[in-house]
N, C-alpha and C positions, 0 to 999 in steps of 0.2 A: 345503568347497563347491567350491573350484577343482578339487580332485582328482576329485570326482564328475563335474563338467562335462567334464573332460578324458577320463575313462573313457567317458562317454556319447558324446563326440565320436569317440573311437577305435573304439567299437563301430559307430557309424554309418558311419565311413569304411570299416571292414572289410566291412560288409554292402553298402555302396555298391559296393565293388570286386567282390564276388561277383556282384551283380546286373548290373553293367556288363560282366562277363566272358562273359555268355551268348552274345552274338554271336560272340565269338572262339572259344568252346567248340564252336559249330556247325561251324566250320572245322576244328577239331582232331579231331572225331569223337565217336562215341557214348559212349565211355568217359569222355571229359572232360566231356561234357554231364551224364552221370549223376553224376560226381564233383562237378560244380558244383551240381547240385540237392541232393545229400546235404549238402554243406558249408553251403549256404544254410539248409537246414532245421535241421540240428544246431546251427549257430552261433546262429541266432535262438532256438532252445530253450534253449541254454546261457546266453545273455545275458538272456533275458526270461522263461524258464520257462513257467508256466501262462498268463501274460498273453498269450502268442502266440496262444492260441485263445479268448481272452475277447473275442469279437466279437459283434455283433448279427447273429443268423442270420435271414435273410429267406427268403421262398418260394424264390427262386432258389438260395440256398445249400442249402436242404433238398433240392431236386430234384437238385442236383449230388451231394450225399452219398448220396441214394437210388440214383442211377445207379451209383456206385462199389460200393455194397453189392450191387446187382443183378448187376454184373459178377462179383463173387466168388461169388454164388449160382449163376449160370449156369456158372461154372467148375467148382464142386463137382458140380453136376448132371451135367455132361458127363463128368467123370472117373468118377463112379459108373456112368454109362451105358456107358462103355468097359469098365469092370471087369465089370459084370453080363453084358454081351453078348460078353465075351471079344474085344474089339476093340482094334486098335492105333490111337492110342498108349495104352499102359497107364500106371498110376501116377497121380501127382497133379500132372502138369506144368501142366495148365490152371489148377488151383487156385493153384499157386505163382505163375504168371504174373499171375493176377488179383490176388493179394495184393500183389505188387510194383508193380502198376499204381496202388496207393494213394498212391505217392509224388507223383503229380500232384495228388491232392486236397490233400495237405499243402503242395505248392508253391503252389497257389491260395490256401489259407488264410494261409500265411506272407506272401505278396505283399500280400494285403489288410491284414494287420496292420501291415506295415512302411510301406506307403504311407498308409494312413488315419491312422497315428500320426506321420507326417512323420519317420520314422526314416531313410529313404533319400531321396535327391534324384535324380530322373530325368534330370537334366542329364548325369550321367556315362554313363548308359545311352544317351542320344541321341548322345553323342560317340563311344562305341565302335561303335555301329551305323553311324554315318557313316563312320568311318575303316575299319572292317572291310569295308564294301561297296565303298568306293573301292579298297581293297587287292585285293579279288577281281577287280574290273574291270581294274585295271592288270596283274594277273597274267595275266588272259586275253589282254590286248593283247600282253604279252611272249611268251606261248605261241604266239599267232597269228603273231607276227613271227619268232621264233627256233626254233619247233618243240618247245620244252620250256618249262615254266614255271620260276620262280625256284628251286623245290625239285627240279627235274630231271624232273618228270613229263612224259611224252610223251602226245600225244592217242591215245586208244584207239579212237576212232570217226572215221569218214570225215568226218561233217558236224558233229560236236560237240566242244567243248572243255571239259575239266573244271577247268582252272586248278588252284588249290590243293587241290581235292577228289580229284585223281588219277583213278582209274577210276570214281568216282561222278560221273555226268554231271548234277550238280545246281547248277552255278554260277549259271545263269540264275534258278533258283528262289530261291537265296539272295539274289541282288540284288533280286528283286521283293519279297521278304519284309522287307528292311531299308532299302531306298533312301529311303523316305519320311521317315525321321527326319532325314536331312541337310537336307531342304528346310525343316524347322521349327526346326532347331538355332539358327540366328542370330536369327530373329525372336523366339524364346522366351527364349533365354538370353544372347544377345550383342546386345542391342538398340542399343547404341551403335555397332554395326558395320552397321546397316541400309543405309547408303549403298552397301555392296558387294553388296547382294542382287541388283540388276539385272544385275550382271556374273557373280556366282557361280552363281545358279540355272540360267541357260542352259547354262553350262559343265558343271555337274553333270548336268543333264538329258541332254546329248549323251554324256557318259561312260557313264552308266547305259544309255541307249538302245543305243549301239554295243556295250557289254559284253554285254547280253542277246542281241542279234542274233548276235554272234560265238559265244556259248555254244552256240547251236543249240537251246536249249530254247524251243519254240514257245508252249506254254501260258503260261509266265511272261511272255513278250513280250505276249501278248494281255491278261493280267491287269495288266501294267505300264501299258498304254494305258487299260485299263478303270479302274484306280485314279485315274489323273490326270484322266480325264474326269469321274469322280464328284466329285472335289475342285473342278474348275472349275464343275460344275453346282451344287454346294451351298455353296461358299464365294464369296460375292458379291464380296469384295474382290480376288479373283484372276481373275474372269471376263474382265476386259479383256485378259488375256494368252493367252486361249484360241487366238486366231488365230495368234499367234507359236508357240505350242506345236504347233499343227497343221502349220504350215509346216515347222518344224524336224524334226518326225517324218517327214513325207513326204520332205523333202530328204535327210536322213541315212540313212533306210531305203533310199531309191532308190540313193544312192551306194554303200552297202555291198552291196546286192543286185546291182547291175549290175557291180560291180568284182570280185566274188568268186564263182566257180562253185560252191563248196561251199555258201555261204550261199543262192545262187539255187536249187540243187538241194534244199536242206533246206526252204525255204519253198514251193517248187513241190510237193514231196511233201506238205507240210502242207495246202496248198490242195486237192490232189486227194483227200486223205483226208477232209477236211471235206465236200467235194462228194459223194463216194461214200457216206459215212456218212449224210449228210442224205437222199440219194436212197433208201437202203435203209430208213431209218426211216420216211420218208413212205410208201413202198410196203409197209412192214411185212414186208420180206423179210429177217428176222433170221437165217434159216438158210442164206442164200446162202454157199456155200463160198469165194467170192471177196471176202467182206467184210473190211474192215481188221482188223488184229490186235486193236486195242483194243476194237472192237465184239464180236469173238469172246469176249474176256475178260469184257466186260460181260454178255453173254448167259449165260455159265456160272453167273453169280450166281443166276439164277432157280431152277434145279433144286436148287442147293445150299441156298438159303433154304428151299425147301419141306421139306427134311429136318428143320428145326428152326424152324418158322415163328414161334413165340410167344416163346421165351426164347433162341433162338440156339444156335450150336454152340460158344460160348466163344471168347475172344479168341485170335487167331492160329491158329484151327483151320480156317479156310476152305481152307487148303492141303491139309488131310487130307480133309475132307468132300467137297470138289469132286471128288476122284478116286474117291469111293465113291457118286456119284450113280447113279440107275437108268440103265442104258445105253440111253437113248432116242435120239430123232432128233438131238439136239444132238451126242451123241458120234459118231453115224454121219456127221454132216456135218463132222467134224473140228474141232469147237469144243474148244479145249484149256483146261486148268486152269493157273492161275498161283498165285503165293503169296497174292494178294489180288485183288479185282475191279477195282482201279484207280479206285475212286471211293469217297469217304468214306461216303456214304449207303448205297450198296449193301453195303459192308463191315460197317457198323453193323447193317444188317438181317440179314445172314447170321450175324454173330457174337454179336449180343445180341437178335435177334428183334424182333418188333413192339413188345414192351414197352420194350426198350432204345432202339429207334428213336424211339418216342413221347417218351421222357424226354429224349433228346438234342435232338429237334426243339423241344420245349417250352423247354428251356434256351436254345437259340439264339434263339428268338422273344422270350423275356423280355429277353435281353441286348440285342437290337436295339431293343426298346422303351425300355429304360432308358437306352441310349446314343444311338443314331441318331435315334430319334423325339423323345426329350426335347431333344436338341441342336438339331434343325432344324425340328421341327413343333410345339413347345409352348414356353411361357414357363417357363424354369427357370434355375437358376444355371449350368447347362451352356452356356447361350447365349454367355456371355463366356469360356468355358474353351477355350483353343486347344491346350493340352497333349493333350487327349483326341482331337483330330482324327486324327492318324496311326493311333492304336489302333483307332478306329472303322472306318476304311476298310480297314486291314489285316485286321481281323477279318472284314469282309464278303467280302474277296477269298479268305480262307482257307476260309470255309464256303460259297463259291459252288458251287451244286450241279452245274452243267453243265460239268464239267471232269474231265480225267483227273488222278488224284492218286497219291501214294504211299500206303502203308498208314496208316490212322488210328491204329493201335495201336503204331506203332513209336516209338522214342525221339525221333527228330528231329521228326516231325509232332506228337506229343502234347505234347512239351515246348514247342514253339513256340506251339501253340494255347493251352495253359494259361498260358504266359507273357504273351501278349497279352490273354487273357481275364481273368487275375487283375489285371493292371495296370488294364485298362479298367474293371472293376467297382469296384476300389478308388478310382479317380478319381471315379466316379459317387457312391459312398458318401461320399467325403470332402466332396463338395458339399452333402451332407445335405439334399437336396431331391428325391430320386429316388423313394423308395418308403417306405411305412410298415411298421413292424414287424408281423409276422404271428405 
């Protein structure tokens, strides 16, 4: 019996380590992220076999499975279309990409199994999220001060710092995605240290705020403020600190903004882009040749979507279909194509069509109902569950529709979304009061 207990403990520790390494793998790059996913899935299957998929499958789970099946279907359809019409790209590239996309479904199901059966402890995940985010901030400070980060990366952009991400200017997005866990680490897992909270939380807030500002990533800065505002709005016990939060934000943003010309130029550019974009949208002057670059990229989505309205052009095919639009007025006005339309929802529409979009929208709405609504607007066992809080609000920030984004179907974005989504739903299910079996 002692040997069996030790084996179970060893399995749990190993899987805990793999889950906790996700925030670190995002710094290391896509290869390590994929390796982490594969190791977690294979290890769980080796340890627990068929049990790994012996879950109660609810409406939400069935919709997620249907979406993945549909992605494969639309991939096969588009590859056949390319072959029949003798179009490039030929072969079965879209089908292969769609099949490999299934790893995120397995990640979701494995996370549900591990958390619902208390095999992993989220404490270690919270710890690595906290230390990884602090590391990125401190590395940005070092790069700002000395011109190179601790790995020797020099800034490649006049107004932005990449920190440990090198030429990928995503440091601010990384901080925004993971910072929230450090605010909940002590209250949830080190309750005997609560006396330090009043000192630690303001310090962490200042570090993260300045880190995001110096990174130059404007949308993550907006989402950072948005996330904290939501928590103050819905978490009654922290509302009394809202004024302090507001004052600190104004003071430190003003200090950095007024003391650094690059930061000032970056946010001035952001402000003028927002104003000009809003003005063009209000006037419905989408074809204005002087419109901001992001708006031009957004507009290219429409003609591309019309080419495959209902089932889409297949994942990661926007980059091909966009260049083969009818040469209409958008092309004449200089509206260029990019790898993707820089918005999750527009990309989902073009690459999976109305059907895929409806499935994704339904999935998101059900998740918000099961988590956010049940937590804050109804009586359920989630009312007293504080572990779920950061996952709820980070999920809301990730699916926020009115923002520019990376590609929905890339390794970083999809892994993060299904990581948060899988843990969020597993916590809901573990409370056993969220929804009835269908």
